[in-house]
C-alpha positions in Angstrom: -36.9 102.8 -3.6 -39.5 101.1 -5.5 -38.5 96.9 -5.5 -37.5 95.6 -9.0 -40.0 93.9 -11.4 -39.9 90.2 -11.5 -38.6 90.4 -14.9 -35.8 92.9 -14.1 -32.1 92.3 -14.8 -31.2 91.0 -11.2 -33.8 88.3 -11.5 -32.7 87.2 -14.9 -29.3 87.0 -13.6 -29.8 84.4 -10.5 -32.3 82.1 -13.0 -29.1 82.0 -15.3 -26.7 81.3 -12.6 -28.9 78.2 -11.1 -29.5 76.9 -14.2 -25.8 76.6 -15.1 -25.2 74.9 -11.6 -27.6 72.2 -12.4 -26.0 71.7 -15.8 -22.3 71.3 -14.1 -23.8 68.9 -11.4 -25.5 67.0 -14.0 -22.4 66.7 -16.3 -20.0 65.9 -13.3 -22.2 63.0 -12.1 -22.8 60.8 -15.3 -23.6 57.8 -12.9 -26.7 59.3 -11.3 -28.9 58.0 -14.3 -28.8 56.0 -17.4 -28.1 57.9 -20.7 -31.0 57.7 -23.1 -28.5 56.7 -25.6 -27.3 53.9 -23.9 -30.5 52.5 -22.9 -32.5 52.2 -19.6 -30.7 49.2 -18.2 -31.2 45.3 -18.9 -31.1 41.8 -17.0 -29.0 38.7 -17.6 -30.9 35.5 -18.1 -32.2 33.9 -15.1 -30.5 30.8 -15.7 -27.0 32.5 -16.0 -27.2 33.5 -12.3 -24.9 31.9 -10.0 -21.0 31.7 -9.0 -18.8 30.9 -12.0 -15.0 29.6 -12.1 -12.6 31.5 -14.6 -9.0 30.5 -14.6 -7.2 33.5 -12.7 -10.2 35.2 -11.3 -10.2 35.4 -7.6 -12.7 35.2 -6.2 -14.9 33.2 -8.4 -17.3 35.4 -10.9 -20.6 35.9 -9.6 -23.7 36.7 -12.0 -26.5 38.5 -10.7 -29.6 40.3 -12.2 -28.0 43.1 -13.7 -24.2 42.7 -12.8 -21.0 40.6 -13.3 -18.4 40.7 -11.0 -15.2 42.4 -12.2 -17.2 43.9 -15.3 -20.0 46.0 -14.0 -23.7 46.6 -14.5 -25.6 45.7 -17.7 -27.2 49.0 -19.2 -28.2 47.6 -22.7 -28.6 44.4 -24.5 -29.3 43.2 -27.8 -29.1 39.1 -28.2 -25.7 38.0 -26.8 -24.3 41.4 -26.8 -24.1 43.4 -23.7 -23.1 47.0 -22.9 -21.7 46.9 -19.5 -21.0 50.1 -17.4 -17.9 50.3 -15.0 -19.0 52.7 -12.7 -15.7 52.7 -10.7 -13.9 53.4 -13.8 -16.3 55.6 -15.4 -16.3 53.8 -18.8 -18.1 51.2 -20.8 -17.2 47.8 -22.6 -19.1 45.4 -24.9 -19.2 41.7 -23.9 -20.3 39.2 -26.0 -21.4 36.2 -23.9 -22.1 32.6 -25.6 -24.2 30.0 -23.7 -22.7 26.6 -24.6 -24.5 24.7 -22.0 -26.2 25.6 -18.9 -22.9 24.9 -17.0 -20.5 26.6 -19.5 -20.4 30.3 -20.7 -17.9 31.7 -22.9 -17.3 35.4 -23.6 -15.3 38.0 -25.5 -15.1 41.5 -24.5 -13.8 45.0 -25.8 -11.5 47.7 -23.6 -13.5 50.0 -21.5 -13.8 53.5 -23.1 -16.5 56.1 -23.0 -18.9 54.5 -25.6 -22.2 56.3 -26.4 -24.2 53.0 -27.1 -24.2 49.3 -27.7 -23.8 49.5 -31.4 -20.7 51.9 -31.1 -19.0 49.9 -28.3 -19.7 46.3 -29.9 -18.6 47.6 -33.5 -14.9 47.4 -32.2 -15.3 43.8 -30.9 -12.9 41.9 -32.5 -13.6 38.0 -33.7 -10.0 37.2 -32.7 -10.3 38.5 -29.3 -9.7 36.1 -26.7 -12.5 33.8 -25.8 -12.8 33.2 -21.9 -14.5 30.3 -20.7 -16.7 30.2 -17.5 -17.8 26.8 -15.6 -20.3 26.8 -13.2 -19.2 26.3 -9.6 -21.0 23.0 -8.0 -22.7 22.2 -11.3 -25.0 19.3 -11.5 -23.0 16.5 -13.6 -24.3 15.2 -16.9 -23.9 11.8 -18.6 -20.8 11.0 -20.2 -20.5 10.8 -24.0 -18.7 7.3 -23.5 -18.5 4.6 -21.3 -16.3 1.9 -20.3 -14.9 -0.6 -20.6 -12.5 0.8 -23.0 -9.0 0.4 -23.9 -6.8 3.6 -25.1 -3.6 4.6 -26.3 -2.1 8.2 -25.6 0.2 11.0 -26.7 1.7 13.7 -24.7 4.0 14.9 -27.6 6.8 12.4 -27.2 5.3 9.5 -28.9 2.3 7.1 -28.6 2.0 5.2 -25.3 0.8 1.6 -26.7 1.9 -1.0 -24.5 1.0 -1.8 -22.0 -2.7 -1.0 -23.0 -4.4 1.7 -20.7 -8.1 1.2 -19.8 -11.3 3.1 -19.0 -13.9 1.8 -16.5 -17.6 2.9 -16.0 -18.6 3.7 -12.8 -21.7 3.1 -10.9 -22.9 6.5 -11.7 -23.1 7.3 -15.6 -21.8 10.6 -15.1 -18.2 9.3 -14.0 -15.5 7.3 -15.7 -12.0 6.1 -14.5 -9.0 6.4 -16.7 -6.2 4.2 -15.6 -3.0 5.4 -17.5 -0.1 2.8 -17.9 3.3 4.0 -18.2 5.4 3.1 -21.5 9.2 2.3 -20.8 10.2 3.4 -24.3 7.9 6.7 -24.3 9.1 10.0 -22.4 7.0 11.5 -20.5 4.4 8.7 -19.8 3.4 7.3 -16.2 1.0 5.3 -14.2 -1.7 7.1 -12.9 -5.5 6.7 -12.0 -7.5 9.6 -13.0 -11.3 10.0 -12.6 -13.6 12.2 -14.8 -16.9 13.8 -13.6 -18.4 15.1 -16.9 -20.1 18.6 -16.4 -21.2 19.8 -20.0 -21.1 18.6 -23.7 -22.2 20.6 -26.7 -21.3 20.5 -30.5 -19.9 23.3 -32.2 -19.4 22.8 -36.2 -18.0 19.5 -36.6 -16.6 19.1 -33.1 -17.9 17.8 -30.0 -16.9 19.5 -26.6 -16.7 18.0 -23.0 -16.0 19.8 -20.1 -15.4 17.9 -16.5 -13.4 17.7 -13.5 -10.2 15.4 -13.9 -8.8 14.4 -10.5 -5.9 12.2 -10.2 -6.1 9.5 -7.5 -3.0 9.5 -5.2 -1.6 7.2 -2.5 -2.5 10.1 0.1 -5.1 12.3 -1.0 -4.5 15.8 -1.5 -6.9 18.9 -1.9 -7.4 19.9 -5.3 -8.3 23.4 -6.3 -10.8 23.7 -9.2 -7.8 25.1 -11.5 -6.2 21.9 -10.9 -9.3 19.8 -11.9 -11.4 21.5 -14.7 -10.7 20.6 -18.2 -11.9 20.9 -21.5 -11.8 18.2 -24.2 -12.9 17.7 -27.9 -13.9 14.4 -29.2 -14.7 12.6 -32.2 -15.9 9.5 -33.6 -12.7 7.4 -35.4 -13.9 4.9 -38.2 -16.7 3.4 -36.6 -19.0 4.1 -33.3 -16.8 2.1 -31.1 -13.8 4.4 -31.3 -13.1 7.8 -30.1 -10.1 10.5 -30.7 -10.2 12.6 -27.5 -7.7 16.0 -27.1 -7.5 17.4 -23.6 -6.4 21.0 -22.6 -3.6 21.6 -20.5 -5.5 23.7 -18.1 -8.9 24.8 -17.1 -9.7 26.7 -20.3 -10.8 25.7 -23.7 -8.0 27.8 -25.2 -7.0 26.6 -28.4 -8.8 23.4 -28.7 -10.5 23.3 -31.8 -9.9 19.4 -32.8 -9.6 16.2 -31.6 -5.8 15.9 -33.0 -4.6 18.7 -31.0 -4.2 18.9 -27.5 -1.8 18.7 -24.5 -2.8 15.1 -24.5 -4.5 13.0 -27.3 -5.9 9.7 -26.4 -7.5 7.0 -29.0 -10.3 5.1 -27.1 -11.6 1.9 -28.5 -14.6 -0.2 -27.0 -13.7 -3.5 -25.5 -15.8 -6.2 -24.4 -18.0 -5.7 -21.5 -18.1 -8.7 -19.0 -21.6 -10.3 -19.7 -23.6 -12.5 -17.7 -22.6 -16.2 -17.9 -24.6 -17.9 -14.9 -27.4 -17.7 -12.4 -27.4 -17.0 -8.7 -28.6 -19.9 -7.0 -32.7 -19.8 -7.3 -33.2 -20.0 -3.5 -31.3 -16.6 -3.4 -33.3 -15.0 -6.0 -36.9 -16.5 -5.6 -39.3 -15.8 -2.9 -38.0 -12.7 -0.9 -35.3 -11.6 -3.2 -34.6 -9.1 -0.9 -32.3 -9.6 2.1 -30.9 -7.5 4.8 -27.7 -7.7 6.9 -28.1 -8.6 10.6 -27.5 -4.8 11.5 -30.0 -3.3 9.3 -27.5 -1.1 7.6 -27.5 -2.9 3.9 -30.2 -4.5 1.9 -28.8 -7.4 -0.9 -31.4 -7.5 -3.8 -30.8 -10.8 -6.0 -32.0 -11.1 -9.4 -31.3 -14.2 -11.7 -28.3 -12.7 -12.8 -27.2 -9.8 -10.9 -26.9 -8.9 -6.9 -27.4 -5.2 -5.9 -26.2 -4.0 -2.3 -27.9 -0.9 -1.2 -27.6 1.2 2.1 -30.5 1.2 4.2 -33.0 3.6 3.0 -33.4 7.4 4.9 -36.8 7.7 6.8 -37.9 10.0 3.9 -38.0 6.7 1.7 -36.1 7.8 -1.1 -34.7 5.7 -3.6 -31.1 5.3 -3.5 -28.6 4.2 -6.1 -26.9 0.6 -5.4 -23.5 1.1 -3.9 -22.4 -2.1 -5.3 -23.5 -4.5 -8.4 -22.3 -7.9 -8.9 -23.0 -9.4 -12.4 -22.9 -13.4 -12.4 -20.0 -14.1 -14.9 -18.9 -17.8 -14.2 -20.3 -20.5 -11.8 -17.5 -22.6 -10.2 -19.5 -24.7 -7.8 -23.1 -25.4 -7.2 -24.8 -27.3 -4.5 -28.1 -27.7 -2.8 -27.2 -25.1 -0.1 -23.9 -23.5 -1.4 -22.9 -21.9 -4.7 -19.5 -20.5 -5.4 -19.1 -18.0 -8.4 -17.1 -15.1 -10.1 -18.8 -12.0 -10.7 -18.2 -8.5 -11.8 -18.4 -6.1 -9.5 -19.3 -2.3 -9.9 -18.9 -0.1 -6.7 -18.5 3.5 -7.5 -15.6 3.8 -9.8 -14.0 0.4 -8.4 -14.5 -2.2 -10.8 -13.2 -5.7 -11.4 -13.9 -9.5 -10.7 -14.7 -11.0 -7.3 -15.3 -14.3 -6.2 -18.8 -14.8 -4.1 -19.6 -17.8 -2.0 -23.3 -18.0 -1.0 -24.3 -20.3 1.8 -28.2 -21.1 2.8 -28.2 -21.7 6.7 -32.1 -21.9 6.8 -35.0 -21.2 4.7 -34.8 -17.5 5.2 -31.2 -17.1 6.4 -28.4 -16.7 4.1 -24.5 -16.0 4.6 -22.2 -14.5 1.7 -18.4 -14.5 1.5 -16.9 -11.8 -0.8 -13.4 -11.8 -1.9 -11.2 -8.6 -3.1 -11.4 -7.3 -6.4 -9.2 -8.9 -9.1 -8.2 -7.5 -12.5 -8.8 -10.8 -14.1 -11.3 -13.5 -13.8 -9.0 -16.3 -13.2 -7.3 -14.5 -10.2 -10.7 -13.8 -8.4 -11.4 -17.1 -6.4 -7.5 -17.8 -5.6 -5.1 -16.5 -2.8 -4.8 -13.7 -2.0 -8.1 -12.3 -3.4 -10.2 -15.2 -1.8 -9.7 -17.7 0.9 -12.9 -19.5 1.9 -11.2 -20.7 5.4 -10.6 -16.8 6.6 -12.8 -14.9 4.7 -15.5 -12.9 6.7 -19.5 -13.7 6.5 -22.1 -11.5 6.0 -25.0 -13.0 7.5 -28.4 -11.9 5.8 -32.2 -12.5 6.5 -35.2 -12.3 4.5 -36.7 -9.1 4.4 -40.3 -10.4 3.3 -42.3 -13.4 5.0 -42.0 -15.3 7.4 -41.0 -12.0 9.1 -43.9 -9.7 10.1 -44.4 -5.9 9.8 -42.7 -5.1 13.1 -39.5 -6.9 11.9 -40.8 -10.4 13.8 -40.9 -13.7 12.6 -43.6 -16.5 12.5 -42.9 -19.4 15.0 -39.3 -21.2 14.5 -38.3 -23.8 17.1 -35.4 -22.7 19.5 -32.7 -25.2 19.9 -32.0 -26.8 23.4 -29.4 -24.7 25.1 -29.0 -27.1 28.3 -31.0 -30.6 29.5 -34.1 -28.8 30.4 -36.1 -26.0 29.1 -35.7 -24.1 32.4 -32.2 -22.1 32.1 -29.9 -20.6 34.4 -27.2 -18.0 33.6 -24.6 -19.3 36.2 -21.0 -19.8 36.8 -18.3 -17.7 37.7 -20.2 -15.0 39.5 -17.5 -12.4 40.2 -20.0 -9.3 41.3 -23.6 -9.7 42.1 -25.8 -6.9 43.3 -27.1 -7.2 46.8 -30.1 -8.8 47.1 -30.2 -10.6 43.8 -29.7 -14.5 43.6 -29.7 -15.3 39.8 -30.6 -14.6 36.3 -33.1 -17.4 34.9 -34.2 -18.3 31.6 -36.7 -20.4 29.8 -36.9 -22.0 26.1 -40.8 -21.7 25.1 -40.8 -23.3 21.5 -39.7 -20.4 19.5 -38.6 -18.1 22.5 -35.6 -17.4 24.8 -36.6 -15.4 27.8 -34.5 -14.1 30.5 -35.4 -12.5 34.1 -33.4 -11.5 37.1 -34.4 -13.7 39.9 -34.3 -13.1 44.0 -34.0 -9.2 43.8 -34.8 -7.1 47.0 -37.9 -4.9 46.7 -38.4 -1.6 45.2 -37.3 0.1 48.5 -34.1 -1.7 48.6 -33.4 -1.0 45.0 -34.3 2.8 45.5 -32.1 2.9 48.5 -29.2 1.5 46.9 -29.7 4.0 43.6 -29.5 6.7 46.0 -25.9 5.8 47.0 -24.5 4.0 43.8 -25.9 4.3 40.4 -24.6 0.8 39.4 -26.8 -0.6 42.3 -29.8 0.6 40.4 -29.2 -1.8 37.5 -31.3 -4.7 39.2 -34.4 -2.6 38.8 -34.1 -2.3 35.2 -33.0 -6.2 35.0 -36.1 -7.6 36.5 -37.8 -6.8 33.3 -38.2 -9.7 30.9 -35.7 -9.9 27.7 -37.5 -12.1 25.0 -35.6 -13.2 22.0 -37.6 -14.9 19.2 -35.8 -17.5 17.2 -35.6 -17.1 13.2 -33.3 -19.9 12.3 -30.1 -21.6 13.0 -27.4 -24.2 12.0 -24.5 -26.1 13.1 -20.9 -25.6 11.9 -17.4 -26.9 13.0 -18.7 -28.0 16.5 -20.5 -24.7 17.0 -24.2 -23.9 16.8 -25.3 -20.5 15.4 -28.7 -19.1 16.2 -30.3 -16.2 14.5 -32.6 -14.2 17.1 -34.7 -11.0 17.4 -35.3 -8.8 20.1 -39.2 -9.5 20.5 -40.9 -5.9 20.0 -38.1 -4.6 18.1 -36.2 -4.8 14.9 -33.0 -5.7 16.4 -31.4 -8.9 15.6 -28.5 -10.8 17.0 -26.6 -14.0 15.9 -26.2 -16.2 19.1 -23.1 -18.4 18.9 -22.7 -21.2 21.6 -21.1 -24.6 22.2 -21.5 -27.0 25.3 -18.5 -28.0 27.5 -19.3 -30.1 30.7 -23.1 -29.6 30.6 -22.7 -25.6 30.5 -23.4 -23.9 27.3 -21.1 -20.9 26.8 -23.0 -18.2 24.5 -22.2 -15.1 22.8 -24.4 -12.7 21.1 -23.3 -10.6 18.2 -25.3 -7.6 16.8 -23.6 -7.2 13.3 -22.9 -10.6 11.6 -22.0 -14.1 12.9 -18.5 -13.8 13.3 -16.1 -17.0 13.4 -13.3 -15.5 15.5 -15.9 -15.1 18.5 -15.1 -17.1 21.7 -18.6 -18.4 23.0 -18.9 -16.9 26.7 -16.0 -15.0 26.4 -16.0 -12.4 23.5 -19.0 -10.7 21.7 -21.5 -8.1 22.5 -23.3 -10.3 25.2 -21.6 -13.0 26.8 -23.0 -15.5 29.4 -23.0 -19.4 30.4 -26.2 -21.4 30.5 -27.0 -24.6 32.6 -30.2 -26.7 33.3 -32.7 -25.3 35.8 -35.5 -27.7 35.5 -39.0 -26.4 34.7 -39.7 -23.1 33.4 -41.8 -22.1 36.5 -39.6 -19.3 37.5 -41.6 -16.2 38.2 -39.5 -14.1 40.8 -41.3 -13.7 43.9 -42.1 -10.0 44.5 -40.9 -9.1 41.2 -43.0 -6.6 39.1 -45.2 -7.5 36.1 -43.1 -8.0 32.7 -42.4 -4.7 31.4 -42.0 -4.1 27.7 -39.0 -5.0 25.9 -36.4 -2.5 25.6 -36.7 -0.7 22.0 -33.0 -0.1 21.1 -29.7 -1.9 20.9 -27.9 0.3 23.6 -30.4 -0.3 26.1 -30.4 -4.0 25.4 -26.5 -4.1 25.7 -26.4 -2.0 28.6 -28.8 -4.4 30.5 -27.1 -7.5 29.3 -23.7 -6.2 30.0 -24.9 -6.3 33.6 -26.1 -10.0 33.0 -22.7 -10.6 31.8 -21.1 -9.1 34.9 -23.1 -11.5 37.1 -21.7 -14.5 35.3 -17.9 -13.8 35.8 -15.9 -15.4 38.3 -15.5 -14.1 41.6 
């Protein structure tokens, strides 16, 4: 039998079968490639990509390069119209996305069907279709369109709450404001509350101005808030003149039905009130020269201007500029002396605003102390109990940040006060425990320095042997090194002496509080501020008693040469804790 020719009936039959299978497979898998009539794919704008909140959508919606969560993949686009393919449901929908702000998107959509192209799908998009709102998660805030102080009335559908008047306060950050709602006894549905608004987006649409933000109510016991609880949409407009606004608020985390400032779940009328203005000056000795002061523990810095004081947290090592955590504007001067001043200031710290009493004391040429009272709603209450009591109010001890301090935090020469009848000092008294081989702790006042050393300790071998059996016994070895404090300034008050010192070679500062009794000086050291409640020689971070010891010739026999001073507060406190234990009663 001869084989069939290549063009025979059998060959043509198999060619037809194979072609039919290819067509069937192609029709059965429409997702294998984009239909030419629907375009070759599209991408969403780069600025839209990220995570977005939409009421009722869990989890949050994510917009990626070509996809939107819960919607599908973009296959064709024209302006703000997008043809989205839902490959799971095997259908297409038109989605119109409108960018109102970098943090707000709104969209309408058609139902999902077998549309052939973008034009066909979007032709069915109804302008009356529901307009959904998307709010960017973790959005960067924006400046709020109105700033306090403001007064306002509000209406929740049961009448206008006018008396007592509600208020709006500004915050340190211009993207936050604080609403203080008052309850009106004669208006149903009103209640006292404090709500903090963080502004996230503003835009204009027609004649209406829109604002989106997070409105969080402050409660006695803080409770976690979900995004659905806090996102709110507002419409606002100027009323009569530029100092008044009418604002309507949405009832939930959408902008649904919010088209004017006269319709909403809560309508507010805001009126600009008088901003407390500077009416006095801070004392010249606080604002001239250094102007910048730091607390004894170095955690905060105080900057004095002529009319305003700013408080900053200590800067990070990166050196970034930080916003002040507190501003106080001088409103009224109550008392002014050579070395003391008492004034009423208007304080802004975060969103906590109010009047505050400030008493400033000059203790030395570069040492200040400040007393600050509690916030008051009125100026007349600021410097009266219970907001302020000069006898019980805590002091904040401040040191000048510039000269006479050096770059390493040390100060130029400043005489140290006499702690005993002689410049030679001995930390003695009620020794309850003393390491074997150590007799005493000696000190010396050398003009601008106070130096302490352990004396009469055994040799290195003895200390090393003791350390092998008891870690505590190794302490004397560390204490043989000198601890030198540099005097920065001091004063007397109510029978006590206060001395500001710095650990030489470091930036650590201490307030020494001491008093004399029976030729023995009782001394306590504090590392944060000069607290008046400390008991010298009894309480404090460092405590010991000092008596006269003749001349300053007290180099311990056999003691090693002076080692560098400790470079941290923990090391210093550990060392001086042992010194304190040496001076307690047996």
